[in-house]
N, C-alpha and C positions, 0 to 999 in steps of 0.2 A: 514553523512548527502550528500543531496546530494548536488555537486556542494559546496563541503562544502567552509566555508571563511577559510582563512589558519591560520592553527594552531603554525604560527615563531616565537619565542621567539623576545619580541625585548625591549630594553630598558623602562621602567615605564616612563621616562622622557615626559610630552607632552601627554601620551595616556591616554585614557578614562573608568572611573569608574561610574559602575549606579546599585544604587536597585531598583530592579524591581519589581512589586507585579503583581502576577496574580490575574484574580478576573472574575467569571462565576459563571453560576448556578452549581449545581450537575451534575456532569459524561460529561460537556463542551469538556474533554477532556485535560486541564491543567496539569495534573499529565504524563500525555501520551507526554506531550508538551514537560514539562520538563525534562521528561528522552530521549528523541528523541536528545534534545538542546545538551543535556551535553553531549550524549555517554553511560550514566549510568544509572543504577535503582534509583532512587536518590526519589520520591514516587510511593508508590504502586499506583498498576492500580486493578480496579474490573468494574464487569460491573452492580454492584451493587451500587446505587448515595450514597451518602458521608460519603464517605470513607476515606477521606484525611480531621483529626480532629487537627490538627497545622500547625503553620505556619512554610512550611519546605523550608528550603534554598538549592537552587545549582546554581555550578557556571559554568559558558563557557567563560574559555580564548582564546581569536583568538588573529590574529595580530591588530587590531582593538580596543582593551584592554578587560576589564573585566566585568561581567555581572552576576548579585547576585540577582538570581530570588527567590522570596516567591510565596509559591504555596497556597494559603490560602483555607483551607475549602468552599467546595459549599454553595453560599450565595443564601439563598431561608427565604419563608415566616413558620414563627416556634413558638411557643410558648412556647418549652419547653427550661430548664434550657442548659441541652447542647448545644442545637443549640445557644441561644442567647446567652453563650458564643463565640461559633464559629465565629457568626455571631459580637461580639467585635473583635477578632482577625482580623478579614477583615479592617474592618473599621479604625484600630487603622496601619494597611500594606498602606494604603493609603497615608495617614496621614507624614509618613516618606518615602513615594516610590519619584524617580529623576523620575522615569519614572510607566506605568502601563501598561500593555498588562491585555487587555480585550479580553476574549474567549467566545465564543455566538455556540452553536451546533446549525448546518443549520438545523436538521433534524427537529426541535421542534420550535413551533408558539413562538413567541416572545409575550410570555403575559405579567400579573402583577408582576412573581416572576422577568423576566426579567428587567420592568418597577422599581421596587426597586433597581437595580442594579444602573441601568442607571441616577437618583435620586440622588446616593453617586458619580457618577463620573464628574457630572456636576458641572463647574467653576477648573477641570482642563482638560480640553478637551487637552489644550496646551503641555499634554505629555503622553497622551492615542496612542497606537497603540492596531489596534484591528484587532484577528484572526476572522474570519467567520470558521469556522471549519469543521470537517467532511464531505466535499467535498466532499469523495470519497463514503458516502453512497449514495444507489439508491433515497433514498429517501429523499436526499437534495434541501436545499428550499432556495441558497444562497444568491438571490437576494430580496426574502423577508426580510432575515436578514439586509440585504445591507441600503434598505426603512426603514424598522425600527433605526436604527441607525441612519442617516440622519435626521431624524423625533426628537428623543431625543435628541441625539449631533450635536446639528445645527454649534457649532465651530468645530468642528471635521474636520480636514482636511484629503480629500480627499483621498490624497499619503499615509496617515497609516492607510488604511483599505486594508486586504488583505485573502483572498481566500486561505483554510491551509485543509492538512491531516495530523497532526498530528502524525497520525497511519502510514501514506505513506510515511512520511516523503516530503510532498509537498507545499513550500510555506513558511518552517520555515527561509532558510536563509535569504528571504525579510525580513520578521517579525524582526530577527534579526541585519539586518543592520540600520530598521528604528530604534530601540531600541538605537542602538550605535550612531547615529543622535541626540537624544534626551540625550544622556549621557554626563552629564560635567566632564570636564581634572580634573582629580586627582587621588591621586595614587589607586594602585590597595590595597583592603582590606583582600584578601585573596594573600597566595603563589600559585606563577603560576600551584601547582600541583592538586593540591586543586580541587575538582567537588563537595563537598559539607561538611557543617561543622556539619553534625549530631554524636552526640558519640554514641560510640560502641555499648551500651545496645541499645539506643533508633532505630539504626537501624536493631538489633536483632528483638527489638519486634515489628516493625512496617513488615517487611520479615516474622514473623510468623503469625499474624494479615493478610496479603495478601494471601496467603496459608489456613486458616482458614477459612477466607470471602468469598473465592470463590466455596468451598467443599459444604456450611454448605445452610438451608433453610435459603428462603428469609427474615425469624422473626427473624435469631438468629444474624446475622450479626451484627447489631448496639447495641447490647444488652452484645457483650462480649468489653474485653482489655485484654491484654497481659499485664503480672506484671514478668518483669526480678529480682529473687530472690537472684542469685551468680552467679559472673562469676571469673573464675579466670582460667592464664593463666597454664598449666601444662606441657608447653615445648615449645621452640620458636617456634614450629610451631602446635602449639594448645593450642585452648582454649575449658575449659568444662563452659557449663549457665545449670541453671538450669530457667526453665521460668515456669510462670503458664496462660493458660487461662482463663480469670475470665467471670462468666457468670451468671445473677441475680437470675434464680431460679434454684431450684435441680431437674425439668423437663430439664431443657437448659443441664446440666451437663451431661445427660446421650445422648444425641444429638448429643453434642459435643464428646464425649467417642467412641460412634460405639456399635454396634451389636461385639461382639469379642475385642474390643476396635481396630477395624478397624480403624475409622475414625481419631482417635488422631494419631494413627499410618503412619496414610498415610499425614494429616500434619504436624508428626516430620519429616519426610524420606525428604519430599518434601522443607521443611524449610531450611534443613541442605544444603540438594543444591543447592538451593540457594546462598545461606549464602556462603558454600564455592566456591562461583564466586565473590562474591565481598570482600571478602576477602584472602589477601598469607598467612593464617594462617586455620587450620580446624577445625570446630565448633563442636564437642561433645555437643547434649544439652538433658538434661532431661526435657520433656514436660509431666504436667499434669495442670488436673482442676480442678477448686475450683469454690465454687457460692458468691459470694459477694453482699448480698442483696439489688435492689434497689440500683444501687450504680450512676446512671444516675442522683439521685435526689441527693447528695450527694459531698459537695461544695471540700471537701476532699480531696477524687478522682480525683474529676474534674480538682481542679487546678495543679495537679502533671500531669494530660494526658493533659489535654490542655493548653498551653504555646506561 
């Protein structure tokens, strides 16, 4: 991070710790913020909206204390079963938070979906920090976003509204300092070397899903999920993993595999490349595609995926 807050270790006595829920519309930059703030790839990033499905934790440790961020799915209006479950994840995150980071995409008009979010946030103004994001974009209109916030959240302190570019690492430290100011004095929730609490299988699945959705046609990404079938450490420095890219229809299976299996090969190779950056051992990935019909309407599958 630019002008980085000191990461020097200190005694936990008197240090601050906060559980911070990140909320915003799809593609507001929540995942990019989390990855930039932590300096690690914690949450997948894609130009395609609504790719975050779970409440994903990222941990930032500095000399000021520990911030445990929960990156929630993009909050939006939808009556689909899967989207309703994701909205419940967001609402639960707000009730448990010590602080809330509300991110707004300054390149988009603040309409009815943004008002849905502010209606959830009313009454929580004393623990909200706002990041008006994407100020690096040519079509950014931060003043309009600022005016919207002041109209909707009248009790929010002006000093807790910031203009940021999570992508360019601008304004991130100012946001972190404001969140630390809201954090209570409390023992750390995780050891200082931790930057996420995600299990290995979840991290592998998310990397594979990221590489798939960034290569597939617009209608496919939301129709797939990744199932980790087997994992085995075959030596101290090598793990074998079998995973399935699961889609809803036979016609989608052919698209994911690609002509001459070129698509599935590209997804597999790039996933291995990214995974080898994350772990201190190599990943040998066996990646296949299978059909799980209408999985987005299947409560058993959704309950496993959305936590």
